[in-house]
C-alpha positions in Angstrom: 0.0 0.0 0.0 1.4 3.4 -0.9 2.0 6.1 1.7 -0.9 8.2 0.5 -3.3 5.2 0.5 -2.2 4.3 4.0 -2.8 7.9 5.2 -6.2 8.0 3.6 -7.1 4.6 5.2 -6.0 5.9 8.6 -7.8 9.2 8.2 -11.1 7.5 7.3 -11.1 5.2 10.3 -9.4 7.1 13.1 -12.7 8.7 14.2 -15.2 5.9 13.7 -13.0 3.1 14.9 -12.5 5.0 18.2 -16.3 5.5 18.6 -17.2 2.0 17.5 -14.7 0.2 19.7 -15.9 2.2 22.7 -19.5 1.3 21.9 -18.7 -2.4 21.5 -16.7 -2.4 24.7 -19.8 -1.2 26.6 -22.1 -3.7 24.8 -19.8 -6.7 25.6 -18.9 -5.5 29.1 -15.3 -5.6 28.3 -14.5 -2.6 30.4 -11.4 -0.5 30.1 -12.9 2.3 28.1 -9.7 4.3 27.9 -7.8 1.2 26.7 -10.4 0.5 24.1 -10.0 4.1 22.7 -6.2 3.7 22.8 -6.4 0.4 20.9 -8.7 1.8 18.2 -6.5 4.8 17.4 -3.1 3.3 18.0 -3.8 0.4 15.7 -3.1 2.7 12.7 -0.2 5.0 11.8 0.0 8.1 9.8 2.1 8.1 6.6 5.1 10.5 6.7 4.6 13.9 5.2 6.3 17.2 5.0 4.7 19.6 7.5 3.5 23.1 6.7 0.7 25.0 5.0 0.6 26.0 1.4 4.0 27.7 0.9 5.4 30.6 -1.0 5.4 28.6 -4.3 1.6 28.2 -4.0 1.2 31.9 -3.2 3.0 32.8 -6.3 0.7 30.8 -8.6 -1.9 32.8 -10.6 -5.5 32.5 -9.6 -7.4 29.5 -10.9 -7.7 25.7 -10.7 -3.9 25.1 -10.5 -3.6 27.3 -7.5 -6.6 25.7 -5.8 -5.3 22.2 -6.4 -1.9 23.2 -5.0 -3.4 24.7 -1.9 -5.5 21.6 -1.4 -2.6 19.1 -1.9 -0.1 21.0 0.3 0.7 18.6 3.2 -0.2 19.6 6.7 1.6 18.7 9.9 1.8 14.9 10.4 0.8 13.9 14.0 0.6 10.5 15.8 -2.7 8.9 16.6 -2.4 9.6 20.3 -2.3 13.3 19.6 -6.1 13.2 19.1 -6.7 11.7 22.6 -4.9 13.9 25.1 -2.2 16.6 25.5 -0.8 19.1 27.9 -2.2 22.6 27.6 0.3 25.0 26.0 1.8 27.7 28.1 1.7 29.9 25.0 -1.2 32.1 24.1 -2.9 30.6 21.1 -4.4 32.6 18.3 -8.2 32.6 17.7 -10.4 32.8 14.7 -13.8 34.4 15.0 -16.6 32.6 13.2 -20.0 34.1 12.7 -23.3 32.6 14.0 -25.8 31.0 11.6 -28.6 33.3 10.4 -31.0 30.6 9.3 -31.5 26.9 8.6 -30.7 25.9 5.1 -31.2 22.8 2.8 -31.2 19.5 4.6 -31.6 21.4 7.9 -28.0 22.5 7.9 -27.5 25.9 9.7 -26.4 28.6 7.2 -26.5 32.3 6.4 -22.8 32.9 6.9 -21.1 35.8 5.1 -18.9 35.6 2.0 -15.7 35.6 4.0 -13.1 33.0 4.8 -14.5 32.8 8.4 -17.9 32.3 6.9 -16.6 29.3 4.9 -15.2 27.9 8.1 -18.5 28.3 9.9 -20.4 26.6 7.1 -18.0 23.7 7.0 -18.4 23.3 10.8 -22.2 23.3 10.4 -22.0 20.6 7.7 -19.7 18.4 9.7 -21.7 18.5 12.9 -25.0 17.9 11.1 -23.6 14.8 9.4 -21.5 13.3 12.2 -24.1 13.7 15.0 -26.7 11.9 12.9 -24.5 8.8 12.2 -26.9 8.0 9.3 -25.9 7.1 5.7 -29.2 8.5 4.4 -28.6 11.8 6.3 -25.1 12.0 4.8 -26.5 11.6 1.3 -29.1 14.4 1.9 -26.5 16.8 3.2 -24.0 16.0 0.5 -26.6 16.4 -2.2 -27.6 19.8 -0.8 -24.2 21.2 0.0 -21.8 20.0 -2.7 -21.1 21.6 -6.1 -20.9 19.4 -9.2 -17.5 17.8 -9.4 -17.0 17.5 -5.6 -15.8 14.3 -4.0 -18.6 11.8 -4.5 -20.7 11.0 -1.4 -19.7 7.3 -1.5 -16.0 8.3 -1.0 -16.6 11.4 1.1 -14.6 11.1 4.3 -17.6 11.8 6.5 -19.7 9.1 4.8 -16.8 6.6 5.3 -16.8 7.5 9.0 -20.5 6.7 9.4 -20.2 3.6 7.2 -17.4 2.1 9.3 -19.2 2.9 12.5 -22.4 1.2 11.4 -20.5 -1.7 9.9 -18.9 -2.4 13.2 -22.3 -3.3 14.7 -22.1 -0.7 17.4 -24.5 1.6 15.7 -27.2 -1.0 15.3 -28.2 -0.9 19.0 -28.7 2.7 20.0 -31.4 1.8 22.6 -29.3 -0.8 24.2 -26.1 1.2 24.2 -27.6 4.6 25.0 -25.0 6.0 22.6 -24.9 9.6 21.5 -22.3 11.4 19.5 -21.8 15.1 20.1 -19.4 17.2 18.0 -18.3 20.7 18.8 -16.0 22.9 16.7 -13.1 24.0 19.0 -10.5 25.2 16.5 -10.1 26.1 12.9 -7.8 27.4 10.2 -7.9 28.9 6.7 -5.3 26.9 4.8 -5.6 29.1 1.7 -7.8 31.3 -0.4 -8.2 32.0 -4.1 -10.2 35.2 -4.7 -13.3 36.0 -2.6 -15.3 32.9 -3.7 -12.9 30.0 -2.8 -11.5 28.9 0.5 -9.7 25.8 1.8 -11.3 25.6 5.3 -10.3 23.3 8.1 -12.2 22.6 11.4 -11.0 20.7 14.5 -13.9 19.0 16.2 -14.2 17.9 19.8 -16.0 14.5 19.4 -17.7 13.0 22.4 -19.3 9.5 22.4 -21.5 8.7 25.4 -21.9 4.9 25.9 -22.6 4.4 29.6 -19.3 6.2 30.1 -17.8 8.9 27.8 -15.0 8.8 25.3 -13.5 11.9 23.7 -11.2 12.6 20.8 -10.2 15.5 18.5 -10.9 15.2 14.8 -9.5 17.5 12.1 -11.2 17.8 8.7 -10.7 20.0 5.6 -12.8 20.8 2.6 -12.6 23.0 -0.5 -15.4 25.6 -0.1 -16.9 27.7 -2.9 -19.3 30.6 -2.7 -22.4 30.2 -4.8 -25.3 32.7 -5.4 -27.8 29.9 -4.9 -30.4 30.5 -2.3 -29.3 34.1 -1.7 -25.6 33.2 -1.4 -24.0 30.4 0.6 -20.8 28.3 0.8 -20.8 24.8 -0.5 -18.2 22.0 -0.9 -16.3 22.8 -4.1 -15.3 20.6 -7.0 -11.9 18.8 -6.8 -10.2 15.9 -5.1 -10.1 15.6 -1.3 -7.6 17.9 0.4 -4.5 16.7 2.2 -5.4 15.1 5.6 -5.9 17.6 8.5 -4.0 17.0 11.7 -6.1 15.7 14.6 -4.6 17.3 17.7 -5.9 17.8 21.2 -7.0 21.4 21.2 -4.9 24.0 23.0 -1.7 22.1 23.0 1.7 23.1 21.6 1.2 20.5 18.8 -2.2 22.1 18.0 -0.6 25.5 17.7 2.2 24.2 15.6 -0.3 22.5 13.3 -1.9 25.9 12.7 -5.1 25.5 14.7 -6.7 28.6 16.1 -9.3 28.6 18.9 -12.8 29.2 17.7 -14.5 32.3 19.1 -17.3 34.7 18.2 -15.7 37.9 16.8 -12.6 38.9 14.9 -9.3 37.1 14.6 -6.8 37.8 17.3 
């Protein structure tokens, strides 16, 4: 398996395998929730990559598809699986990114109404992610993808969020919600703008705090990026843009030195600081 394929496989499964193993541990009375989470995440490894955002070479490219593809493909900081599970709070002051609140509910009941700014694109991506992951439903993922993806975007069958849900349900853990008392809650805690091209295209990244409640609670950090494009449809909104999936986002425990190094900024309401 190539390094890229290995990284993609790890990225698709790191969230859902954590949640699924936790759920099955509760169902089978295996105990040791923390150990189950560790086993799920540590069973995979990230492929080596060169850290850093889109560099000067990308910034020098003219506007257009080539620039957008270069921004999307630029590797981000590689981090080990355990970075998503815990970390020591940094002594440094982290930067923040202000994201606006939703103004209304849009197609597929996804919050929307965000402005045509990079921060608005980040906010829209966060709304899409939380709507999809908290449902843990393939049908819901299809509805959201259909309503919030431009022609030429990554197909729903290979969309990272769909793969997360597919693996979770395929494990068997998602088939017994009443017995497990399971709930998945996702909260945007950090974000970054990896790159922009004009005022209608943004490579947005969001770091989610993902909590699974299965008798006891498990918690991980999950980073995800998408190409976002402004469309005039419905009075103007951000949607997932055409093009291949961006380079994998680093999943780091928020507020740590590693999270700061990876470029994550704490999500706040207001202006960047």
